C-alpha positions as CSV (number, residue, x, y, z in Angstrom):
1,M,-13.2,-5.6,21.6
2,A,-12.5,-8.9,20.0
3,E,-9.2,-9.5,20.0
4,G,-7.4,-12.8,17.3
5,T,-4.7,-13.5,14.6
6,V,-6.0,-13.1,10.4
7,L,-6.0,-16.6,9.3
8,W,-5.2,-15.1,5.5
9,F,-5.9,-12.0,3.7
10,N,-6.5,-11.6,-0.1
11,S,-5.9,-8.0,-1.1
12,E,-7.0,-8.1,-5.1
13,I,-10.4,-9.1,-3.9
14,G,-9.8,-7.3,-0.3
15,E,-11.3,-9.6,1.8
16,G,-9.6,-12.2,4.8
17,A,-10.6,-14.1,7.6
18,I,-9.8,-13.7,11.3
19,Q,-9.8,-16.5,14.1
20,P,-10.8,-14.9,17.7
21,D,-8.5,-15.4,20.7
22,G,-10.3,-17.4,23.8
23,W,-12.1,-20.4,22.4
24,I,-15.0,-21.4,24.0
25,S,-15.7,-24.6,25.6
26,P,-18.9,-26.1,22.9
27,S,-19.6,-27.3,27.3
28,M,-19.9,-23.6,28.0
29,P,-23.7,-21.8,27.8
30,S,-25.3,-21.5,24.9
31,H,-24.4,-17.7,24.8
32,R,-21.0,-18.2,25.0
33,R,-20.8,-20.9,22.0
34,T,-21.0,-18.5,19.1
35,W,-17.7,-19.1,18.3
36,W,-18.2,-22.5,17.4
37,R,-19.9,-24.4,14.8
38,R,-20.3,-28.4,15.3
39,R,-19.2,-30.5,12.1
40,R,-19.9,-34.3,12.2
41,S,-18.3,-37.2,10.4
42,S,-19.2,-40.1,9.8
43,S,-17.9,-41.6,13.2
44,E,-17.0,-38.8,15.8
45,S,-18.3,-35.5,16.1
46,S,-16.0,-33.0,16.5
47,V,-15.7,-29.2,17.1
48,E,-13.3,-26.1,14.9
49,P,-13.5,-22.8,15.2
50,V,-15.5,-20.2,13.7
51,E,-13.5,-17.8,11.1
52,I,-14.7,-14.4,11.2
53,Y,-14.9,-12.7,7.4
54,V,-13.0,-8.9,7.4
55,H,-13.6,-7.2,4.6
56,Y,-10.4,-3.9,3.5
57,S,-13.6,-1.1,3.9
58,Q,-13.3,-2.2,7.5
59,I,-9.9,-1.8,8.1
60,Q,-8.7,1.3,10.5
61,M,-5.5,2.3,9.8
62,R,-4.0,4.7,7.0
63,G,-3.0,4.3,3.4
64,Y,-3.4,0.6,1.3
65,K,-5.8,-1.1,4.1
66,E,-4.6,-4.7,4.0
67,L,-3.6,-7.7,6.5
68,N,-0.8,-11.1,6.3
69,A,-1.3,-13.7,7.8
70,G,-0.1,-14.6,11.1
71,Q,-1.1,-10.3,12.3
72,R,-2.9,-9.8,15.3
73,V,-6.1,-7.2,15.1
74,S,-8.6,-6.5,17.4
75,F,-12.1,-5.8,15.9
76,A,-15.9,-5.9,16.6
77,I,-18.0,-8.7,15.7
78,E,-21.0,-8.5,14.5
79,R,-23.6,-10.7,13.4
80,R,-25.6,-10.8,9.7
81,P,-29.3,-11.9,8.8
82,N,-28.2,-14.6,7.5
83,G,-26.5,-15.5,10.8
84,S,-22.5,-15.0,9.5
85,L,-20.2,-13.4,11.8
86,V,-18.6,-10.2,10.3
87,A,-15.2,-8.3,11.8
88,T,-15.8,-4.7,11.7
89,T,-13.5,-1.9,13.0
90,V,-10.5,-4.0,12.4
91,T,-7.4,-2.2,14.0
92,P,-3.7,-4.0,13.5
93,L,-2.2,-4.5,16.5
94,G,1.5,-3.8,16.8
95,P,4.0,-0.9,16.7
96,W,4.3,-1.4,12.9
97,I,0.7,-0.1,11.7
98,D,0.0,3.9,12.3
99,P,-4.1,3.3,13.3
100,L,-6.9,6.2,12.7
């Protein structure tokens, strides 16, 4: 299970993004570079972290399932056939949450 911070979550549509902890340098082996994507500008190349998509159906808690920006969570990561990363079994961390 990975841990990270919720970047944003729209409770009206039940979707958001998580930024995982433990960013790996692009100089690491390719199997550990899945956290990064390269973005090239006209003058230089830079590296920015990947946002992991989260859907409310994957939030493991009782009651109304929503997350707040800045909230800490643990989660598993799956890769979709199109290559995008999706958070599954998302569990909010902290004493104020009552997980299942």
